[in-house]
C-alpha positions in Angstrom: 35.7 -8.1 -50.5 39.1 -7.1 -51.6 42.1 -9.0 -50.2 44.6 -6.9 -48.2 46.7 -9.6 -46.6 46.7 -13.1 -45.3 48.9 -15.0 -42.8 51.7 -17.1 -44.3 50.5 -20.7 -44.6 46.8 -19.9 -44.4 44.8 -22.9 -45.5 41.2 -21.7 -45.0 39.5 -20.7 -48.3 38.6 -17.0 -48.5 36.1 -15.2 -50.6 37.9 -12.9 -53.1 36.8 -10.4 -55.7 38.4 -7.8 -57.9 38.0 -4.0 -57.4 34.7 -4.1 -59.1 33.4 -6.4 -56.3 31.7 -8.8 -58.8 31.9 -12.6 -59.3 33.6 -13.4 -56.0 35.1 -16.9 -55.7 36.8 -18.9 -52.9 40.5 -19.8 -52.8 43.2 -20.7 -50.3 45.3 -17.6 -49.7 49.0 -18.0 -49.0 51.2 -15.0 -48.2 54.8 -16.0 -48.7 57.5 -13.8 -47.2 60.5 -15.3 -49.0 61.6 -17.1 -52.1 61.6 -20.5 -50.4 58.1 -19.9 -49.1 56.9 -18.9 -52.5 58.5 -22.0 -54.1 57.0 -24.3 -51.5 53.5 -22.8 -52.1 53.8 -23.3 -55.9 55.0 -26.8 -55.4 52.2 -27.8 -53.1 49.2 -26.5 -55.1 46.4 -28.8 -56.1 44.7 -29.4 -59.5 43.2 -26.0 -59.5 46.5 -24.3 -59.6 47.7 -20.9 -58.3 47.7 -17.3 -59.3 49.7 -14.3 -57.8 47.7 -11.3 -56.4 48.9 -7.9 -55.3 46.7 -5.2 -53.9 43.5 -6.4 -55.6 43.1 -3.4 -58.0 42.3 -5.4 -61.2 38.6 -4.8 -61.7 37.5 -8.3 -62.8 38.7 -11.8 -62.0 42.4 -12.1 -63.2 43.6 -12.4 -59.5 41.1 -14.9 -58.4 41.3 -18.7 -58.6 38.1 -20.5 -57.6 38.9 -23.7 -55.7 42.7 -23.2 -56.0 45.4 -21.1 -54.4 46.1 -17.4 -54.5 49.6 -16.1 -53.7 49.3 -12.8 -51.9 52.5 -11.0 -53.0 52.3 -8.2 -50.5 54.6 -10.1 -48.1 57.4 -9.5 -50.7 57.5 -5.7 -50.3 61.1 -4.5 -50.0 62.9 -2.1 -52.2 66.1 -4.2 -52.5 68.3 -1.6 -54.1 67.9 2.0 -55.3 70.6 3.9 -57.2 70.0 7.6 -56.6 72.4 8.5 -59.4 70.8 6.4 -62.2 67.2 6.1 -60.9 67.4 2.3 -61.2 65.3 0.5 -58.5 65.3 -3.2 -57.7 61.9 -4.0 -56.1 60.3 -7.1 -54.8 57.0 -7.8 -56.6 54.8 -6.7 -53.6 56.3 -3.2 -53.4 53.5 -0.7 -54.2 53.9 2.3 -56.5 53.2 4.4 -53.4 56.4 3.0 -51.8 58.4 3.5 -55.0 57.2 7.0 -55.5 58.1 8.0 -51.9 61.5 6.4 -52.1 62.4 7.8 -55.5 61.1 11.4 -55.1 63.5 12.1 -52.2 66.3 11.7 -54.8 64.5 13.4 -57.7 63.0 10.4 -59.4 59.4 9.4 -60.3 57.8 6.2 -61.6 57.9 6.2 -65.4 54.2 5.2 -65.6 51.4 5.4 -63.1 47.7 4.4 -63.5 45.0 6.3 -61.6 46.1 4.8 -58.2 49.4 4.4 -56.3 47.9 1.3 -54.6 49.2 -1.1 -57.3 52.2 -3.4 -56.8 55.2 -3.5 -59.1 54.4 -7.1 -59.9 50.8 -6.2 -60.8 51.9 -3.2 -62.9 54.1 -5.6 -65.0 51.5 -8.3 -65.2 48.8 -5.9 -66.5 51.4 -3.7 -68.3 49.6 -0.7 -66.9 49.4 2.7 -68.7 48.9 6.2 -67.6 48.3 9.7 -68.9 51.7 9.8 -70.6 51.4 6.7 -72.9 51.8 8.9 -76.0 55.3 9.8 -74.7 56.6 7.0 -72.5 54.4 4.0 -73.3 53.3 1.4 -70.8 55.0 0.1 -67.6 56.8 -2.9 -69.2 58.8 -0.6 -71.4 60.7 0.6 -68.4 61.4 -2.8 -66.8 65.0 -3.8 -67.4 64.9 -7.2 -65.8 62.6 -9.4 -63.7 63.0 -12.5 -61.6 60.3 -15.1 -62.3 59.4 -18.2 -60.4 58.0 -20.7 -62.9 55.8 -23.7 -62.4 58.6 -26.2 -62.1 60.1 -24.3 -59.2 62.9 -22.7 -61.3 63.8 -19.1 -60.7 64.7 -17.4 -63.9 66.3 -14.0 -64.4 64.6 -12.6 -67.5 65.4 -9.6 -69.6 64.2 -8.3 -73.0 67.6 -9.2 -74.4 68.3 -12.7 -72.8 64.8 -14.2 -73.0 62.7 -11.8 -75.0 59.8 -14.3 -75.6 59.3 -15.1 -71.9 59.8 -11.4 -70.9 57.2 -10.1 -73.3 54.8 -12.9 -72.5 55.1 -12.0 -68.8 54.7 -8.2 -69.4 50.9 -8.0 -69.8 50.5 -11.8 -69.2 48.2 -11.4 -66.2 50.4 -13.6 -63.9 50.1 -16.7 -66.1 53.7 -17.3 -66.9 54.8 -17.5 -63.3 55.2 -15.5 -60.1 57.2 -12.3 -60.5 59.5 -12.2 -57.5 61.3 -8.9 -58.2 62.0 -6.4 -61.0 64.5 -3.8 -62.0 62.6 -0.6 -63.0 64.0 2.6 -64.5 62.6 5.7 -62.9 62.4 9.2 -64.6 64.1 12.4 -63.3 62.0 15.2 -61.9 62.9 18.5 -60.3 59.9 18.8 -58.0 56.9 16.9 -56.7 54.5 19.4 -58.2 52.8 19.3 -61.6 52.2 22.4 -63.7 48.7 21.9 -65.1 46.7 23.3 -68.0 42.9 22.9 -67.8 40.5 23.5 -70.6 36.7 23.1 -70.7 35.6 21.9 -74.1 31.9 22.0 -75.3 31.9 18.8 -77.4 33.8 15.7 -78.4 35.3 17.2 -81.6 36.8 20.1 -79.7 38.1 17.8 -77.0 39.8 15.4 -79.4 41.3 18.2 -81.5 42.7 19.9 -78.4 44.2 16.7 -77.0 45.9 15.9 -80.4 47.3 19.4 -80.5 48.7 19.2 -77.0 50.4 15.8 -77.3 53.8 17.3 -78.3 53.6 20.0 -75.6 52.6 18.0 -72.5 53.8 14.5 -71.4 50.6 13.9 -69.5 47.1 14.4 -71.0 43.6 13.2 -70.1 40.0 14.2 -70.5 37.0 13.7 -68.2 33.8 13.4 -70.3 30.2 13.9 -69.4 28.8 10.5 -70.5 25.2 11.8 -70.3 25.5 14.9 -72.5 23.6 14.7 -75.8 23.2 16.6 -79.0 25.6 19.4 -79.6 27.0 18.9 -76.1 27.9 15.2 -76.8 31.2 14.5 -75.2 31.6 17.8 -73.5 34.7 17.5 -71.4 37.4 18.8 -69.1 40.9 18.3 -70.6 43.8 18.3 -68.2 47.4 18.4 -69.3 50.5 18.6 -67.2 54.3 18.3 -66.8 56.4 18.2 -63.7 57.3 21.8 -62.6 60.9 22.9 -62.6 62.3 24.5 -59.5 62.1 27.9 -61.2 58.4 27.5 -61.7 57.8 27.0 -58.0 56.8 29.8 -55.6 59.7 30.9 -53.4 58.3 29.1 -50.3 58.3 25.8 -52.2 61.9 26.0 -53.5 63.5 25.0 -50.3 62.0 21.5 -50.4 60.9 21.0 -54.0 60.6 17.2 -53.8 58.6 17.1 -50.6 55.7 14.5 -50.9 53.0 14.3 -48.3 50.0 12.5 -49.6 48.2 12.4 -46.3 46.1 9.6 -44.8 43.0 8.6 -46.9 39.5 8.5 -45.5 38.0 5.1 -45.7 34.5 4.9 -47.3 32.1 3.0 -45.2 30.4 -0.1 -46.6 26.9 1.2 -46.3 26.0 2.7 -49.7 22.8 1.5 -51.4 23.3 -0.1 -54.7 21.4 2.5 -56.7 23.1 5.6 -55.2 24.8 6.1 -58.5 22.0 6.4 -61.0 21.1 8.6 -64.0 19.8 11.5 -61.9 22.7 11.6 -59.4 25.4 11.2 -62.0 23.8 13.9 -64.2 23.9 16.3 -61.2 27.6 15.4 -60.5 28.5 15.8 -64.2 26.9 19.3 -64.4 28.8 20.4 -61.2 32.1 18.9 -62.4 31.9 20.5 -65.8 30.8 23.9 -64.6 33.5 24.1 -61.8 36.3 23.7 -64.3 37.8 26.9 -65.8 37.3 27.6 -69.5 41.1 27.8 -69.8 43.8 28.0 -67.2 47.6 27.3 -67.3 50.4 27.1 -64.8 48.3 25.8 -61.9 50.5 23.8 -59.5 49.0 20.5 -58.3 50.4 17.8 -56.1 51.0 14.3 -57.4 48.0 13.1 -55.4 45.7 15.6 -57.0 46.9 15.3 -60.5 47.6 11.5 -60.8 45.6 9.8 -58.0 42.6 11.8 -56.8 40.6 8.7 -55.9 43.3 7.5 -53.5 42.1 10.2 -51.1 39.1 7.9 -50.4 40.2 4.4 -49.5 37.7 1.6 -50.6 36.0 4.1 -52.9 34.5 1.2 -54.9 32.1 0.8 -52.0 30.2 3.8 -53.3 28.6 1.4 -55.9 27.0 -0.7 -53.2 27.3 -4.4 -52.6 26.4 -5.4 -56.2 29.6 -3.6 -57.4 30.6 -2.0 -60.7 32.1 -2.9 -64.0 34.7 -0.9 -65.8 34.6 -1.0 -69.5 37.7 0.2 -71.3 38.5 -0.2 -75.0 41.0 1.2 -77.5 40.4 1.9 -81.2 42.9 3.2 -83.8 43.0 6.9 -84.4 41.3 6.5 -87.8 38.4 4.8 -86.0 37.7 7.8 -83.7 34.1 7.8 -84.7 33.6 4.6 -82.6 34.2 6.8 -79.5 31.4 9.1 -80.7 29.0 6.2 -81.4 29.7 4.6 -78.0 29.0 7.9 -76.2 25.8 8.5 -78.3 24.6 5.0 -77.3 25.4 5.5 -73.6 23.9 8.9 -73.4 20.7 8.0 -75.4 20.2 5.0 -73.1 20.8 7.2 -70.0 23.4 4.7 -68.6 25.3 6.5 -65.9 29.1 6.3 -65.8 30.5 8.0 -62.7 34.0 8.2 -64.2 34.4 8.5 -68.0 38.0 9.1 -69.1 39.5 9.6 -72.6 43.2 9.2 -73.4 45.5 8.9 -76.4 47.9 6.0 -76.8 51.2 6.0 -78.5 53.3 3.1 -79.9 52.1 -0.5 -79.1 53.9 -2.5 -76.4 55.8 -5.6 -77.3 53.9 -7.5 -74.7 51.9 -10.3 -76.3 48.7 -9.5 -74.3 49.4 -5.8 -73.6 46.4 -3.6 -74.1 47.6 -0.2 -75.5 48.0 0.4 -79.2 48.0 3.7 -81.1 44.6 5.2 -80.8 41.9 6.5 -78.5 41.0 4.7 -75.3 37.8 5.3 -73.4 37.1 4.0 -69.9 33.7 4.0 -68.2 32.5 2.8 -64.8 29.0 1.3 -64.7 27.0 0.1 -61.7 26.2 -3.5 -62.3 22.5 -3.2 -61.3 21.6 -1.3 -64.5 18.9 -3.3 -66.5 20.1 -4.5 -69.9 23.8 -3.5 -69.2 25.1 -6.9 -70.4 23.3 -6.6 -73.8 24.4 -3.0 -74.2 28.1 -3.9 -73.6 27.8 -6.9 -76.0 26.6 -4.4 -78.6 29.6 -2.1 -77.9 32.0 -5.0 -78.1 30.9 -5.6 -81.7 31.7 -2.0 -82.6 35.1 -2.2 -81.0 35.9 -5.5 -82.7 34.8 -4.2 -86.1 37.1 -1.2 -85.7 40.2 -3.4 -84.9 40.0 -2.4 -81.3 40.4 -4.3 -78.1 39.2 -4.5 -74.4 41.6 -4.3 -71.4 42.1 -7.6 -69.7 42.9 -5.9 -66.3 39.5 -4.3 -66.4 37.6 -7.2 -68.0 35.0 -9.4 -66.3 32.7 -10.4 -69.2 34.6 -10.5 -72.5 33.5 -13.3 -74.9 36.2 -15.9 -75.4 35.7 -15.9 -79.2 36.6 -12.2 -79.4 40.0 -12.6 -77.7 42.1 -13.8 -80.6 40.7 -11.0 -82.9 41.5 -8.4 -80.3 44.9 -9.8 -79.4 46.6 -11.1 -82.6 49.6 -12.3 -80.6 47.5 -14.6 -78.5 48.8 -17.8 -80.1 52.4 -16.8 -79.4 51.4 -16.2 -75.7 49.7 -19.6 -75.5 52.6 -21.4 -77.1 55.1 -19.8 -74.7 52.8 -20.5 -71.7 52.5 -24.2 -72.7 56.3 -24.4 -72.9 57.0 -22.9 -69.4 53.9 -24.3 -67.7 52.7 -27.4 -69.6 50.5 -28.5 -66.7 48.7 -25.2 -66.3 49.9 -24.7 -62.7 49.4 -20.9 -63.0 45.7 -20.4 -63.4 43.0 -17.8 -62.7 39.3 -17.4 -63.0 39.9 -15.1 -66.0 42.2 -17.6 -67.7 39.6 -20.3 -67.4 36.8 -18.0 -68.6 38.7 -16.9 -71.7 40.8 -20.0 -72.3 44.0 -18.0 -72.0 
């Protein structure tokens, strides 16, 4: 079950899980619609504490709080102020990127960073310091946040900026909601001339070709990503479809599109029914899909115009797409390793393909400069994300093995995707962990803000 909303003042425990639909836990859900309601909710929590939650798109358990309280932030969903001249937007924490994109585009502005879904709140994007296909150029979401308003454990509302309170700011960016409840944020959008993306697509026969091409195209395109066939072996290991893009100028549009270049009509998504068997996605079915997806891509094509939905958020066309994995759910495993440790990506793919472990979605990206966020995930290097059905025998042992390779290569796992990291690996993967813990102890000495993930990892 993924939370959508709850009535203000709700006091009946509800079963919540992350997007992966694993490890559900019960919590009292409160949906405040104002600052006073949020302050009252934080002041009245019990010994198990409270954690904010947006649209429930974290894959694991960072927005769950077993036996405690969960603050559903979607009641705070107003764009308070938007300057069409500067592209500065002041948003309440529960505003979705979908809302912000729709509002900004009409004036020629787009969100600076977007993950693979628009159904993420601004508060959640900051708490997870989300990244997108343009990290090599614009970094992660927190880099574009100019200020945020934070409700801390003692009921104080603090206006925090990177200049006035840098430690609290950078502990909150990527801090998984553990420094307090983000009430609102000021975000700098980026200018665009149209709502269409000019796309280059290349089909590459192996991992080396894929990586070389992506590195070469970094300077030419702000957005780059590769889909990989996780089951390909031998000389075809890592065969891929590389997709690059940049927002089209008005001059690049066909005549019929130039009259309304910023029009954005994503359409209503189809909702996936909750009827899929748990083993629908298996080695055989994923192998068939991978063959189809690889063969349908052009060998090389440039200048194709795609909508924002198609290029950035294709899975948003199917609401509740996580149901395809069945009731046992799925686990997304995402890591980053430095560029000089690129061979780890190869070894991971070899291990996955030789074991025949199906990943329905395998995505490779390149990261640029590291964020200042104490627990932010991106650092310069290669990041690989894979979705695994949880029913696969031996999956836990396999991922433990991959963890060791990532750790040995000075890599790290993504907290927003994590549901099974070993606590003892955390400090090695996140060298600024002690600074985060010290800051958290200062602003929340009683541990009022708490989540299932925080308990599991001793954050």
